[in-house]
C-alpha positions in Angstrom: -106.6 -185.0 -84.2 -109.1 -186.9 -86.5 -108.7 -185.8 -90.0 -111.1 -187.3 -92.5 -110.8 -186.9 -96.4 -113.6 -185.9 -98.8 -113.8 -188.0 -102.0 -115.8 -187.2 -105.1 -117.2 -189.9 -107.6 -118.8 -189.0 -110.8 -122.2 -190.3 -111.9 -122.0 -193.9 -113.3 -118.5 -194.7 -111.6 -117.8 -197.5 -109.1 -117.2 -196.6 -105.4 -116.7 -200.4 -104.5 -116.4 -203.7 -106.6 -117.6 -207.0 -105.2 -114.5 -209.3 -104.5 -112.2 -206.4 -104.6 -109.7 -207.1 -101.9 -109.0 -203.4 -101.2 -111.1 -202.8 -98.0 -109.0 -200.5 -96.0 -112.0 -197.9 -95.7 -115.5 -197.3 -95.7 -117.5 -194.1 -97.0 -120.0 -192.0 -95.4 -122.3 -190.4 -98.1 -122.5 -186.8 -98.0 -124.5 -185.6 -101.1 -125.8 -187.9 -104.1 -127.1 -191.4 -104.2 -125.6 -194.8 -104.9 -126.8 -198.2 -105.8 -125.7 -201.5 -103.8 -125.9 -204.8 -105.5 -124.5 -208.4 -105.6 -123.1 -209.3 -109.2 -125.4 -212.5 -109.1 -129.0 -212.0 -108.3 -129.8 -213.9 -105.2 -133.3 -214.4 -103.9 -134.0 -212.2 -100.9 -131.1 -209.8 -101.4 -132.3 -207.0 -103.6 -130.4 -203.8 -104.8 -130.7 -200.9 -102.5 -130.2 -197.1 -103.0 -128.5 -195.2 -100.4 -128.2 -191.7 -99.9 -126.8 -188.7 -97.6 -125.9 -190.2 -94.0 -125.7 -193.7 -95.2 -122.5 -195.8 -95.1 -121.1 -198.0 -97.6 -118.2 -200.8 -97.5 -118.5 -201.0 -93.6 -118.7 -204.8 -93.5 -115.8 -205.3 -95.6 -113.6 -202.8 -94.2 -114.3 -203.5 -90.2 -114.1 -207.3 -90.9 -110.8 -207.0 -93.3 -112.1 -209.0 -96.1 -113.0 -208.6 -99.7 -116.0 -206.3 -100.7 -119.2 -208.1 -100.5 -121.1 -206.1 -102.9 -120.6 -203.5 -105.8 -121.6 -199.8 -105.3 -122.1 -197.6 -108.2 -122.9 -193.8 -108.3 -126.5 -193.1 -109.6 -125.4 -189.3 -109.5 -122.2 -187.2 -108.7 -121.3 -188.5 -105.2 -119.4 -186.7 -102.4 -118.4 -189.0 -99.7 -116.2 -189.0 -96.5 -113.6 -191.7 -96.5 -113.0 -193.3 -93.1 -109.8 -195.5 -92.9 -109.8 -198.7 -90.7 -107.3 -197.3 -88.3 -109.7 -194.2 -88.0 -112.4 -196.0 -86.6 -111.8 -196.3 -82.8 -111.1 -192.5 -82.8 -114.4 -191.8 -85.0 -116.5 -193.9 -82.4 -114.8 -192.2 -79.4 -115.8 -188.7 -80.7 -119.2 -189.6 -82.0 -121.2 -192.5 -80.4 -124.4 -191.9 -82.3 -122.4 -192.7 -85.5 -121.2 -196.0 -84.2 -125.0 -196.7 -83.0 -126.3 -195.9 -86.3 -123.8 -198.4 -87.9 -124.5 -201.0 -85.1 -128.5 -200.8 -85.7 -127.7 -201.0 -89.6 -125.8 -204.0 -89.0 -128.8 -205.8 -86.7 -131.2 -204.9 -89.3 -129.1 -206.3 -92.2 -128.4 -209.5 -90.0 -132.1 -210.1 -89.5 -132.7 -210.0 -93.2 -129.6 -212.1 -93.9 -130.7 -214.7 -91.4 -134.1 -214.9 -93.2 -132.7 -215.1 -96.7 -130.1 -217.7 -95.6 -132.4 -220.0 -93.8 -134.8 -219.8 -96.8 -132.1 -220.5 -99.3 -130.7 -223.5 -97.4 -133.9 -225.0 -95.9 -136.4 -223.9 -98.7 -138.6 -222.1 -96.2 -138.8 -219.5 -93.3 -140.6 -219.7 -90.0 -143.1 -217.2 -88.5 -141.3 -215.1 -85.7 -143.9 -216.3 -83.1 -143.4 -217.9 -79.6 -145.4 -220.7 -80.9 -142.1 -221.7 -82.9 -140.4 -222.6 -79.7 -142.4 -225.8 -79.5 -141.2 -226.8 -82.7 -137.7 -226.1 -81.7 -138.2 -228.1 -78.5 -139.8 -231.1 -80.3 -136.9 -231.2 -82.9 -134.2 -231.4 -80.3 -136.4 -234.0 -78.2 -136.7 -236.1 -81.4 -133.0 -236.1 -82.0 -132.2 -236.9 -78.6 -130.9 -233.7 -77.1 -133.0 -233.5 -73.9 -131.0 -230.6 -72.3 -131.8 -228.3 -75.3 -135.5 -229.5 -75.6 -136.3 -228.9 -72.0 -135.2 -225.4 -72.1 -137.2 -224.4 -75.3 -140.3 -226.3 -73.8 -140.0 -224.2 -71.0 -140.1 -220.8 -72.7 -142.8 -222.2 -75.0 -145.0 -222.9 -71.8 -143.9 -219.6 -70.3 -144.8 -217.5 -73.4 -147.9 -219.6 -74.6 -150.0 -220.6 -71.7 -152.9 -221.2 -73.8 -151.0 -222.3 -76.8 -151.8 -224.9 -79.5 -149.1 -227.4 -77.9 -149.4 -226.5 -74.3 -150.4 -230.0 -73.1 -147.8 -232.2 -75.1 -145.2 -229.5 -74.2 -146.0 -229.5 -70.7 -145.8 -233.3 -70.6 -142.5 -233.6 -72.1 -141.0 -230.9 -69.9 -142.2 -232.8 -66.7 -140.5 -236.0 -68.0 -137.4 -234.5 -69.2 -136.7 -231.9 -66.5 -135.5 -234.4 -63.8 -133.0 -236.1 -66.3 -131.2 -232.9 -67.7 -128.8 -230.4 -66.7 -129.9 -227.5 -68.5 -129.2 -224.1 -66.6 -130.5 -220.6 -66.5 -134.0 -221.0 -67.5 -134.5 -217.3 -66.3 -131.9 -214.6 -66.3 -129.9 -213.7 -63.3 -127.8 -210.9 -61.9 -124.6 -212.7 -62.6 -122.2 -210.8 -64.8 -120.5 -214.0 -65.6 -122.4 -217.3 -66.4 -120.9 -221.0 -66.7 -122.8 -223.1 -69.1 -121.9 -227.0 -69.5 -121.8 -228.6 -73.1 -125.1 -229.4 -74.9 -127.5 -226.9 -73.4 -129.4 -224.0 -74.6 -128.6 -220.5 -73.9 -131.7 -218.9 -75.6 -134.2 -220.2 -78.2 -135.2 -218.7 -81.5 -138.5 -216.7 -81.0 -137.6 -216.2 -77.3 -137.8 -212.7 -76.0 -134.7 -211.7 -74.4 -132.7 -208.3 -73.5 -129.3 -209.8 -73.0 -126.2 -210.0 -75.4 -123.3 -212.3 -74.4 -119.3 -212.2 -74.7 -117.6 -215.6 -74.8 -114.8 -215.6 -72.3 -114.2 -219.6 -73.0 -115.6 -222.4 -75.0 -117.6 -222.5 -78.2 -121.3 -221.5 -79.1 -123.4 -222.7 -82.0 -125.9 -220.3 -83.6 -128.7 -222.1 -85.4 -132.2 -222.3 -86.8 -135.0 -225.1 -87.1 -137.2 -225.2 -90.0 -139.7 -227.9 -90.9 -137.7 -230.4 -88.8 -134.3 -229.7 -90.1 -131.5 -227.5 -88.4 -129.0 -225.1 -90.2 -126.0 -223.9 -88.3 -125.7 -220.2 -88.9 -122.2 -219.8 -87.0 -119.8 -221.2 -84.8 -118.5 -218.9 -82.2 -115.5 -218.9 -79.9 -113.6 -217.0 -77.2 -113.9 -213.2 -77.7 -117.1 -213.5 -79.9 -120.4 -211.8 -79.1 -123.8 -212.8 -79.7 -127.7 -211.9 -78.7 -127.0 -208.5 -79.7 -129.9 -208.3 -82.3 -132.6 -208.8 -79.6 -131.0 -206.2 -77.4 -130.7 -203.6 -80.1 -134.0 -204.0 -81.7 -136.2 -205.3 -78.7 -137.4 -208.2 -81.0 -137.6 -212.0 -80.7 -134.4 -214.1 -81.0 -133.9 -214.7 -84.7 -131.8 -218.0 -84.0 -130.8 -220.1 -81.1 -127.6 -220.1 -79.1 -126.3 -223.6 -78.0 -123.4 -224.5 -76.1 -120.8 -226.4 -78.2 -118.1 -226.6 -75.7 -118.3 -225.8 -72.1 -118.6 -222.0 -71.8 -118.0 -219.1 -69.6 -120.1 -216.1 -70.7 -120.1 -212.3 -69.6 -123.7 -211.0 -69.7 -124.5 -207.5 -71.1 -127.9 -206.4 -70.6 -129.8 -203.0 -71.6 -128.6 -201.2 -68.7 -124.8 -201.9 -68.8 -125.0 -201.8 -72.7 -126.1 -198.1 -72.4 -123.1 -197.6 -70.1 -120.7 -199.2 -72.6 -121.8 -196.9 -75.2 -121.3 -193.9 -73.1 -118.1 -194.8 -71.3 -116.3 -197.7 -73.2 -116.1 -196.9 -76.9 -113.3 -199.7 -77.3 -116.0 -202.1 -76.6 -118.4 -200.6 -79.2 -115.8 -200.9 -81.7 -115.3 -204.3 -80.9 -119.0 -205.0 -81.2 -118.9 -203.4 -84.6 -116.1 -205.7 -85.8 -117.8 -208.7 -84.4 -121.1 -207.9 -86.6 -119.1 -207.0 -89.4 -117.4 -210.3 -89.4 -120.4 -212.3 -88.9 -122.3 -210.3 -91.7 -119.4 -211.0 -94.0 -119.7 -214.6 -93.2 -123.4 -214.6 -93.9 -122.8 -213.2 -97.2 -120.3 -216.0 -97.8 -122.7 -218.8 -96.5 -125.4 -217.3 -98.9 -122.8 -218.3 -101.7 -122.5 -221.7 -100.1 -126.4 -222.0 -100.0 -126.6 -221.4 -103.7 -124.3 -224.6 -104.4 -126.3 -227.6 -105.3 -123.7 -230.5 -104.9 -123.3 -231.4 -101.1 -119.4 -232.2 -101.8 -119.1 -228.7 -103.2 -121.1 -227.1 -100.2 -118.5 -229.1 -97.8 -115.5 -227.9 -99.9 -116.8 -224.2 -99.7 -117.7 -224.2 -96.2 -114.2 -225.3 -95.3 -112.9 -222.7 -97.5 -115.0 -220.2 -95.6 -113.5 -221.2 -92.2 -110.0 -220.6 -93.8 -110.9 -217.2 -95.3 -112.2 -216.4 -91.5 -108.9 -217.4 -90.0 -107.1 -215.0 -92.2 -104.1 -217.3 -92.8 -101.3 -216.2 -94.9 -101.7 -218.7 -97.8 -98.1 -219.1 -99.3 -97.3 -222.5 -100.0 -99.0 -225.6 -98.3 -100.5 -224.5 -95.0 -102.5 -226.9 -92.8 -105.2 -225.9 -90.6 -106.9 -228.0 -87.8 -110.5 -226.9 -87.3 -113.0 -227.5 -84.6 -115.8 -229.0 -86.8 -116.9 -232.6 -86.9 -118.4 -233.7 -90.3 -121.9 -233.6 -88.8 -121.0 -229.8 -87.7 -120.0 -229.4 -91.4 -123.1 -230.8 -92.6 -125.3 -229.0 -90.4 -123.4 -225.7 -91.5 -124.2 -226.5 -95.1 -127.9 -227.3 -94.2 -127.8 -230.8 -95.4 -131.0 -232.5 -94.3 -130.4 -235.4 -91.5 -131.6 -238.2 -93.9 -128.8 -237.2 -96.5 -126.0 -236.4 -94.3 -124.6 -239.9 -94.2 -124.4 -240.3 -98.0 -123.1 -236.7 -98.3 -120.5 -237.1 -95.8 -119.3 -240.4 -97.4 -119.0 -238.7 -100.8 -116.9 -236.1 -99.2 -114.7 -238.2 -97.3 -114.2 -240.2 -100.6 -113.4 -237.2 -103.0 -111.6 -235.0 -100.5 -108.0 -235.0 -99.1 -109.2 -233.8 -95.6 -108.5 -236.1 -92.6 -110.2 -236.4 -89.3 -108.0 -235.8 -86.2 -109.6 -236.7 -82.7 -112.9 -236.6 -84.8 -112.3 -233.2 -86.1 -111.6 -232.0 -89.7 -107.9 -231.3 -90.7 -107.1 -229.6 -93.8 -103.8 -230.5 -95.1 -103.6 -227.6 -97.8 -105.5 -224.5 -97.2 -104.7 -222.7 -100.4 -106.0 -225.9 -102.6 -109.3 -226.0 -100.7 -109.8 -222.2 -101.1 -109.1 -222.5 -104.9 -111.2 -225.5 -105.3 -114.2 -223.8 -103.6 -113.7 -220.8 -106.0 -113.7 -222.9 -108.8 -117.2 -224.6 -107.7 -118.7 -221.1 -107.0 -117.5 -220.0 -110.5 -119.1 -223.4 -112.0 -122.2 -222.9 -110.2 -122.8 -219.1 -111.6 -121.9 -220.1 -115.2 
């Protein structure tokens, strides 16, 4: 039987402290109000006030990482404490609670996407179908026709009288016979196969499907002012595309196949069935979103660094933290990232990437194994990154 504990906090006391590794539970506020904030002010992330019925600490609890923000009581507060090992039972007994958390995650992720893009590329884009032309033109320019042709197609479909309709049509006609892009339109297939280097969906595209990776890797990215920032690199077991499904809004980022993929497709109909009949999948979705949100908070820390070498070190530290390795002694890690992947994840403009990569290779002990970054000492990398972040904040 599910037994949840009530906890009281006095006005002015801290419920959670940013950076604290103690994250084995989250709280549902029953009465009172709290203020949630980052210790260092970050443009685009303002303190928020929460009250009865709201949740705090869910991201860190479900992702099993340190607290991403501090929470202080603005009044006397009574809250229900939910341990990590109680989440599945809570969800199975109360699907509306799970959906409230998931929708809150989706809203927060859209805000975080915009904040991260603005910090990294110093700009944001208007969420309109016209932007799909910019996406297609970017990948066309860098020599990725299999990606460009997909974005052009959906631009032409969404904007038949658009500002760039004629050049988009010309490029689509020229590129299409020479590409192997797939699934320009949704199919009834529950499983789809995508080859490396094609687009699954474009930012600003409408959509009502999410995907679960059965094999392969997927890159989630955005294009702003002719530059690309990689928001996430996803692997087997990860889910993506859920925000368009949950919010019925255009895609906030693009999904591109990094390694040949087999994807399970979840549309609105079978998602509703999942909510009603498969609480374990909803729990998995909550954990996936929590992991991604935690990573985005950390990527915002990375975006605030100014030295490209510091960014590279910190981004690799983030990959180590995500892997949850036990860092006792000299622990190595072979990543799936090339140096170009790393530069894109750090939002380094293309024109600066060669110099940044050269400096990083000269100053860092990392090695390349089959073109992918190998970290010989993870603990040292994490310590170095923490030093750079403290140095930036001081």
